[in-house]
C-alpha positions as CSV (number, residue, x, y, z in Angstrom):
1,M,84.4,85.2,62.7
2,P,85.5,84.7,66.4
3,L,84.9,81.3,67.8
4,A,82.9,80.7,70.9
5,A,84.7,79.5,74.1
6,V,85.8,75.9,73.6
7,S,84.7,73.7,76.5
8,L,86.7,70.7,77.3
9,W,84.3,69.6,79.9
10,P,81.3,67.2,79.9
11,P,78.1,68.4,81.7
12,K,79.1,66.5,84.9
13,F,82.0,64.4,86.0
14,A,81.3,60.9,84.9
15,T,80.4,58.4,87.6
16,L,81.9,55.2,86.6
17,P,81.4,51.7,88.1
18,W,84.3,50.3,90.2
19,M,86.8,48.2,88.3
20,A,86.1,44.6,89.1
21,T,86.9,41.1,87.9
22,P,83.9,39.0,87.0
23,G,82.1,38.0,90.2
24,K,84.6,39.7,92.5
25,P,84.5,43.6,92.8
26,A,87.7,45.4,93.6
27,R,87.8,47.1,97.0
28,N,90.3,50.0,96.5
29,A,89.9,51.0,92.9
30,A,89.2,54.7,92.2
31,P,86.7,56.1,89.6
32,A,88.3,57.0,86.3
33,A,88.5,60.7,85.4
34,A,85.9,62.0,82.9
35,P,87.1,62.7,79.4
36,G,88.6,66.1,78.9
37,V,89.7,66.5,82.5
38,L,93.3,67.6,83.0
39,T,94.8,65.0,85.3
40,S,98.6,65.6,85.1
41,R,100.3,68.3,87.2
42,D,102.8,68.5,84.3
43,N,100.1,69.6,81.8
44,R,101.1,72.9,80.1
45,W,97.9,74.7,81.1
46,L,98.2,73.7,84.8
47,K,101.8,74.7,84.9
48,E,100.8,78.2,83.6
49,F,98.0,78.5,86.2
50,R,100.4,77.4,88.9
51,M,103.0,80.0,87.9
52,A,100.5,82.8,87.7
53,L,98.6,82.0,90.9
54,R,100.8,80.2,93.4
55,G,104.0,81.7,91.9
56,G,102.5,85.2,91.4
57,L,104.4,85.7,88.2
58,P,103.2,86.5,84.7
59,T,103.2,83.6,82.2
60,E,105.5,83.7,79.1
61,S,102.6,85.2,77.2
62,G,102.1,88.0,79.8
63,S,99.0,86.6,81.4
64,V,98.3,87.1,85.1
65,G,96.2,84.8,87.3
66,V,92.9,85.6,88.9
67,E,91.2,83.2,91.3
68,G,87.7,83.0,92.8
69,L,84.3,83.5,91.4
70,R,84.1,87.3,91.8
71,L,87.5,88.0,90.4
72,V,87.0,85.8,87.4
73,E,83.6,87.4,86.8
74,E,85.3,90.9,86.9
75,A,88.0,89.7,84.5
76,L,85.3,88.5,82.1
77,R,83.6,91.9,82.3
78,S,86.7,94.0,82.1
79,G,87.3,93.7,78.4
80,C,90.8,92.3,79.0
81,R,91.8,89.4,76.8
82,I,91.2,86.1,78.5
83,E,93.6,83.3,77.7
84,A,91.8,80.5,79.5
85,V,89.3,79.7,82.3
86,L,89.9,76.7,84.6
87,F,87.2,74.9,86.7
88,S,87.8,72.2,89.3
89,E,85.3,69.5,90.1
90,S,83.6,71.4,92.9
91,G,84.1,74.7,91.0
92,E,81.9,73.5,88.2
93,R,78.9,74.7,90.3
94,H,80.0,78.3,89.2
95,H,79.8,77.5,85.5
96,E,76.1,78.4,85.3
97,R,76.7,81.9,86.7
98,L,79.7,82.5,84.4
99,A,78.2,80.9,81.3
100,P,76.6,84.1,79.8
101,L,80.0,85.8,80.0
102,I,82.0,82.8,78.7
103,G,79.6,82.1,75.9
104,R,79.6,85.6,74.3
105,P,80.3,85.4,70.6
106,E,83.3,87.7,70.8
107,M,85.0,85.5,73.4
108,A,87.4,82.9,72.1
109,F,89.3,80.9,74.8
110,P,89.4,77.4,76.2
111,S,87.3,76.4,79.2
112,L,89.5,73.9,81.0
113,H,88.7,71.4,83.8
114,T,90.7,69.6,86.4
115,T,90.4,67.7,89.6
116,D,89.9,69.4,93.0
117,R,93.3,67.9,94.2
118,L,95.2,69.4,91.3
119,F,93.4,72.7,91.6
120,E,94.3,73.0,95.2
121,G,98.0,72.5,94.3
122,L,98.0,75.5,92.0
123,A,95.7,77.9,93.9
124,D,97.0,80.8,95.9
125,T,94.2,80.8,98.5
126,E,93.8,78.4,101.4
127,H,90.2,77.4,100.5
128,P,89.9,77.8,96.7
129,Q,86.5,78.2,95.1
130,G,87.5,76.1,92.2
131,V,87.5,78.7,89.4
132,A,90.4,80.7,88.0
133,A,91.4,82.5,84.8
134,L,94.5,83.7,82.9
135,V,94.1,87.3,81.9
136,H,96.1,89.8,79.8
137,P,95.9,93.2,81.6
138,R,95.3,96.0,79.1
139,A,98.3,98.0,78.0
140,T,98.1,101.8,78.7
141,T,100.2,104.7,77.4
142,F,101.0,107.9,79.2
143,D,98.8,109.8,76.6
144,E,95.9,107.5,77.3
145,L,96.1,108.3,81.0
146,L,95.6,112.0,80.3
147,H,92.3,111.4,78.5
148,A,89.9,111.4,81.3
149,A,86.6,109.5,81.0
150,S,83.7,111.5,79.7
151,S,82.1,111.3,83.2
152,A,85.1,113.0,84.8
153,C,85.8,116.7,85.0
154,A,89.6,116.2,84.5
155,P,92.3,113.5,84.9
156,L,92.7,112.3,88.4
157,L,95.7,110.0,88.7
158,V,97.3,108.0,91.6
159,V,101.0,107.4,91.4
160,L,102.3,104.6,93.6
161,A,106.0,105.2,94.4
162,G,107.5,102.4,96.3
163,V,104.3,101.0,97.9
164,Q,105.6,97.5,98.6
165,D,102.7,95.7,100.2
166,P,100.5,94.2,97.5
167,G,97.5,94.5,99.8
168,N,98.1,98.2,100.1
169,V,98.6,98.5,96.3
170,G,95.3,96.7,95.7
171,T,93.4,98.6,98.3
172,I,94.6,102.0,97.0
173,L,93.6,101.1,93.5
174,R,90.2,100.0,94.7
175,T,89.7,103.2,96.7
176,A,91.0,105.4,93.8
177,A,88.6,103.7,91.3
178,A,85.7,104.0,93.7
179,F,86.2,107.7,94.1
180,G,86.6,108.5,90.4
181,A,90.3,108.2,89.7
182,T,90.9,107.9,85.9
183,G,94.2,106.1,86.0
184,A,97.2,104.9,87.9
185,V,101.0,104.7,87.6
186,T,103.4,102.5,89.4
187,A,107.0,103.6,89.9
188,A,110.1,102.9,92.0
189,S,111.0,105.3,94.8
190,G,114.7,105.2,95.6
191,Q,115.6,101.5,96.2
192,S,111.9,100.6,96.8
193,G,109.9,99.2,93.9
194,T,106.1,99.2,93.9
195,A,104.4,95.8,94.2
196,S,102.7,94.6,91.0
197,P,99.1,95.5,90.9
198,F,98.4,92.2,89.1
199,S,99.9,89.9,91.7
200,P,97.2,87.5,93.2
201,K,97.1,89.3,96.6
202,A,96.9,92.8,95.0
203,L,94.2,91.7,92.6
204,R,92.1,90.3,95.5
205,A,92.6,93.5,97.5
206,S,91.6,95.6,94.5
207,A,88.4,93.4,94.1
208,G,89.3,93.4,90.4
209,A,89.5,97.2,90.1
210,A,93.1,96.8,88.7
211,L,91.6,95.1,85.6
212,H,89.3,98.1,84.9
213,L,91.5,101.1,85.8
214,P,94.1,102.1,83.2
215,I,97.5,101.4,84.8
216,L,100.9,102.4,83.5
217,L,103.6,100.2,85.0
218,G,107.2,100.9,86.0
219,M,107.7,104.5,85.0
220,S,110.8,106.5,86.2
221,L,109.5,108.9,88.9
222,P,111.6,111.9,87.8
223,I,110.6,111.4,84.2
224,L,107.0,111.0,85.2
225,L,107.0,114.3,87.2
226,A,108.6,116.1,84.2
227,Q,106.0,114.7,81.8
228,L,103.1,115.6,84.1
229,K,104.4,119.2,84.4
230,I,104.6,119.5,80.6
231,D,101.0,118.4,80.4
232,N,99.9,120.8,83.1
233,V,98.9,118.1,85.6
234,R,99.4,119.3,89.1
235,T,101.4,116.9,91.2
236,L,100.6,116.5,94.9
237,A,103.1,114.7,97.2
238,S,101.4,113.0,100.2
239,S,103.7,114.0,103.1
240,V,104.0,113.7,106.9
241,R,107.1,116.0,107.1
242,E,107.0,119.5,108.4
243,P,108.2,122.0,105.7
244,H,111.6,123.5,106.1
245,E,112.1,127.2,106.4
246,G,111.4,128.9,103.0
247,E,109.5,125.9,101.6
248,P,105.8,126.3,100.8
249,C,103.3,125.2,103.5
250,V,101.7,121.8,103.4
251,L,98.2,121.9,102.1
252,S,95.2,120.3,103.7
253,P,93.0,118.1,101.4
254,W,90.2,120.7,101.3
255,K,92.6,123.4,100.2
256,V,93.3,121.6,96.9
257,D,91.3,122.1,93.8
258,W,90.7,118.5,92.8
259,C,88.6,119.5,89.8
260,Q,91.8,120.4,87.9
261,P,94.1,117.7,86.4
262,V,95.8,116.2,89.5
263,A,98.2,113.4,90.2
264,L,98.5,112.2,93.8
265,L,101.9,110.7,94.7
266,V,101.7,108.0,97.4
267,G,105.1,106.8,98.8
268,N,106.6,103.9,100.6
269,E,104.7,102.6,103.7
270,G,107.6,103.3,106.1
271,A,109.9,105.9,104.3
272,G,107.2,107.8,102.4
273,L,108.4,109.7,99.3
274,P,112.0,110.7,98.8
275,E,112.6,114.3,99.9
276,E,113.8,115.3,96.4
277,I,110.5,114.0,94.9
278,E,108.5,116.0,97.5
279,R,110.4,119.1,96.6
280,G,109.9,118.5,92.9
281,A,106.1,118.1,93.2
282,D,103.9,121.2,92.8
283,A,102.6,121.0,96.4
284,R,102.7,118.8,99.4
285,I,99.5,117.5,101.0
286,R,98.9,116.2,104.5
287,I,95.8,115.0,106.5
288,P,95.4,117.0,109.8
289,M,95.1,114.5,112.7
290,A,94.7,114.5,116.4
291,S,97.9,115.0,118.4
292,G,99.9,111.9,119.2
293,I,99.0,110.3,115.8
294,E,101.9,110.7,113.4
295,S,100.4,109.2,110.2
296,L,97.9,106.9,108.6
297,N,98.4,103.7,106.7
298,A,99.1,104.4,103.1
299,A,95.8,102.9,101.9
300,A,93.8,104.7,104.6
301,A,95.4,108.1,103.8
302,A,94.7,107.6,100.1
303,A,91.1,106.9,100.9
304,V,90.7,110.2,102.8
305,L,92.3,112.2,100.0
306,F,90.3,110.6,97.2
307,Y,87.1,111.0,99.2
308,E,87.7,114.8,99.2
309,A,88.5,114.7,95.5
310,A,85.2,112.9,94.8
311,R,83.3,115.3,97.0
312,Q,84.6,118.3,95.0
313,R,84.3,116.7,91.6
314,N,80.7,115.4,92.3
315,S,79.7,118.9,93.5
316,L,81.0,120.4,90.3
317,S,79.1,117.8,88.2
318,E,75.9,118.5,90.1
319,K,76.3,122.3,89.5
320,S,77.0,121.7,85.8
321,G,73.9,119.6,85.6
322,V,71.7,122.3,87.2
323,R,73.1,124.9,84.8
324,S,72.4,122.9,81.8
């Protein structure tokens, strides 16, 4: 039988009298910490939170750090395994809102507490809200990516190939999830690796979407293209290049059938996708723009393309509903 979340926290920080000798109160004494409060920066838990949040690295157990009320709430709702939740003194005000999620019978993790000063030393944000969590992102296989959710007409994947800005990575994942994408893949593009979708900045930019969307990390791009082709998933390379003579024309977003299984490839912010990857994709896609504007930001371009995908897929769903 799973244990409920273990709380190492009293209802409120204890307010203790100043230390004093009989008849003569001490002037500069500080109140003692309440029992159960982590007060050493060398504490094992605080070291792990510091590594995951300020360092932006996974812990030895594979946990990533999420910080702030909304992100912790999303993590608790995501179904991902939670290793621990940490509150600061001022962050304790959020405990009531999170209590129904923390106290669910199937949850079994410690609820930890520390001082505001120590929390500020491990937080990644300038003005921390005083609540954070260590989370194990769910593992995803290639086969699982191809099983679209029951609400989707077909798999719709986004492949991030060399997108280096964690803010762009998070924003693209948030946009993709909002417009019905069923999964994501991160891959290297030439010498450019894709920023981790689970870094603190990417998680904030995704507003927690990275914890809900199935994500396959670190695939080889040529191998991924080969596997997608075998499984009849059409690959679309986002491109700003003019086609060379003899090459197929570049498609506009509305000329693509987004109701079929599709994987959209988004390349590096500056260099885009390598030319050999564009040639290896089933088609190239480009957003028509006014003269004088060469391209959009990677995240903005993805938003436009996924909006068109959602428009077509929602239209199909509405027609299917009328027919039934």
